[in-house]
Each structure stands twice: as structure tokens, then as C-alpha cells.
C-alpha positions in Angstrom: 124.1 84.4 29.8 124.3 80.9 28.4 126.0 77.8 29.9 129.3 78.5 28.2 129.4 82.1 29.4 128.4 80.9 32.9 131.2 78.4 33.0 133.7 81.0 31.8 132.6 83.5 34.4 132.9 80.9 37.2 136.4 80.0 36.0 137.5 83.6 36.1 136.0 84.4 39.5 137.3 81.2 41.1 140.7 81.3 39.4 140.3 77.9 37.9 140.4 76.6 34.3 137.2 76.4 32.2 137.5 72.6 32.2 137.6 72.5 36.0 134.7 75.0 36.1 132.7 72.8 33.7 133.2 69.8 36.0 132.0 71.8 39.0 128.9 73.0 37.2 128.1 69.5 35.9 128.6 68.0 39.4 126.5 70.7 41.0 123.7 70.1 38.5 123.9 66.3 39.0 123.8 66.5 42.8 120.7 68.7 42.7 119.0 66.5 40.2 119.7 63.3 42.2 118.3 64.8 45.4 115.2 66.1 43.6 114.6 62.7 42.0 114.5 61.3 45.5 111.9 64.0 46.4 114.3 65.9 48.6 114.6 69.7 48.8 118.0 71.2 48.1 118.6 74.4 50.2 121.7 76.5 49.6 121.9 79.1 52.3 121.6 82.6 50.8 121.2 81.3 47.2 117.8 79.5 47.3 115.9 76.3 47.6 115.1 73.8 44.9 112.1 71.6 45.4 109.8 69.2 43.6 106.1 70.0 43.2 103.3 67.8 41.9 101.2 69.3 39.2 97.6 67.9 39.0 96.1 66.4 35.9 93.9 68.9 34.1 91.9 69.4 31.0 93.3 71.6 28.2 92.4 72.4 24.7 94.5 71.3 21.7 95.2 74.5 19.8 95.1 72.8 16.4 91.9 70.9 16.7 90.2 72.9 19.5 89.2 69.7 21.1 89.6 69.1 24.9 92.5 66.9 25.9 93.7 65.6 29.3 97.0 66.9 30.4 98.5 64.2 32.7 99.8 64.9 36.2 103.6 65.5 36.4 106.4 66.6 38.7 107.8 70.1 38.3 110.8 71.9 39.7 110.3 74.9 41.9 113.0 77.4 42.9 112.6 79.9 45.7 115.5 82.5 45.6 117.4 83.2 48.8 118.4 86.6 50.3 121.6 86.9 48.4 119.7 86.8 45.1 117.4 89.6 46.1 117.5 92.5 43.6 116.6 95.1 46.2 
């Protein structure tokens, strides 16, 4: 499912227009992003938890030259699914 299909599915389930659904998805994404940029967790009961993790700098190998390179440290997004997303 791509973003357009996701927006259409939300619009249908919620009984709103696709334009309204797109605004909801954009706002939802923006709020999560803003909180994570502050280093905060975003926990949505039953759905899951978004958090920021620090990835350490490490040494890798350039696949074209086969020479070692340093991969810098960076922040990464982690998502832990909640109980409602369980496939059991």
C-alpha cells in the first residue's frame, strides 16, 4: 500500500474526504517528526512506539574501491509495534 492508497483507505473508513484524510496524515506525520527531533518518544496506545536511537560511528568498506571508510554516527528511527498490530 502506498501513501495515496493509505489516504484513500483512511478517508473511506473515517467517512471523510480524501483531502481531509491527507491533512490528517500530514499532521500526524509532522507531530511525530517534531517530537522525535526533540528526542522524545511517541507512544500511541495499542499501535506502537516511535523513538530515536543513536547509531555509533563504524568502519565500513566502499563496495566500488574495496577501501575502508568511516561511516559517521547518526540518529535513526525505531518503531516498536503495539498489541493491536500483532499478527497473531
